[in-house]
C-alpha positions in Angstrom: 120.4 90.5 117.8 118.9 89.3 114.6 116.9 91.8 112.7 113.6 90.6 111.2 112.4 92.9 108.4 108.7 92.5 107.6 107.4 91.5 104.2 105.6 94.9 104.2 109.0 96.7 104.5 110.5 94.5 101.8 107.5 95.3 99.5 107.9 99.0 100.3 111.6 98.8 99.2 110.7 96.9 96.0 108.3 99.7 95.2 111.1 102.3 95.7 113.3 100.2 93.5 110.6 100.3 90.8 110.4 104.1 91.2 114.1 104.4 90.7 113.9 102.2 87.5 111.1 104.5 86.4 113.3 107.6 86.9 116.1 106.0 84.9 113.6 105.2 82.1 112.4 108.8 82.1 116.0 110.0 81.8 116.6 107.6 78.9 113.5 108.9 77.2 114.6 112.5 77.6 111.8 113.6 79.9 112.0 117.1 81.3 114.1 118.0 84.3 110.9 119.0 86.2 109.4 115.6 85.8 112.5 113.7 86.7 113.1 115.8 89.8 109.5 115.4 90.9 109.9 111.6 90.6 113.2 111.7 92.5 111.6 113.7 95.2 108.9 111.0 95.5 111.7 108.4 95.8 113.4 110.4 98.5 110.2 110.8 100.5 109.4 107.1 100.2 113.0 106.3 101.3 112.8 108.6 104.3 109.6 107.0 105.4 111.2 103.5 105.0 114.1 104.6 107.1 111.9 106.0 109.9 109.8 102.8 109.9 112.9 100.6 110.1 114.4 102.6 113.0 111.0 102.6 114.8 110.6 98.9 114.5 114.2 98.2 115.5 113.8 100.5 118.5 110.6 98.7 119.6 112.3 95.3 119.3 115.4 96.5 121.3 113.3 98.0 124.0 111.2 94.9 124.4 114.4 92.8 124.5 115.9 95.1 127.2 112.7 94.9 129.3 112.7 91.1 129.1 116.2 91.2 130.5 115.0 93.4 133.3 116.6 96.6 132.1 114.2 99.4 132.3 116.7 102.1 131.3 116.2 102.4 127.6 117.4 106.0 127.2 120.6 104.9 125.4 118.5 103.0 122.8 116.3 106.0 122.2 119.3 108.3 121.7 120.8 105.8 119.2 117.6 105.7 117.3 117.4 109.5 117.1 121.0 109.6 116.0 120.2 107.2 113.2 117.3 109.3 112.0 119.4 112.5 112.2 122.2 110.9 110.2 119.8 109.7 107.5 119.0 113.3 106.7 
């Protein structure tokens, strides 16, 4: 199955990339630990949201594909999605 990631998701990841560059710049400028950690926490939160969104979209696509094939038992797909979310933390 091919995965199609939305432009919105790619934009979100580019924003996270920019945040990481910003944290590196802060470190190079000698910003305080408190400020660096606050920004890293924001990066982590944004990353967690991106992971959840990717898993949710993938699960939705997989369930639709299974239903098209006539398979209504999607419990395994849901369990795999939950495992991915748990593994990401």
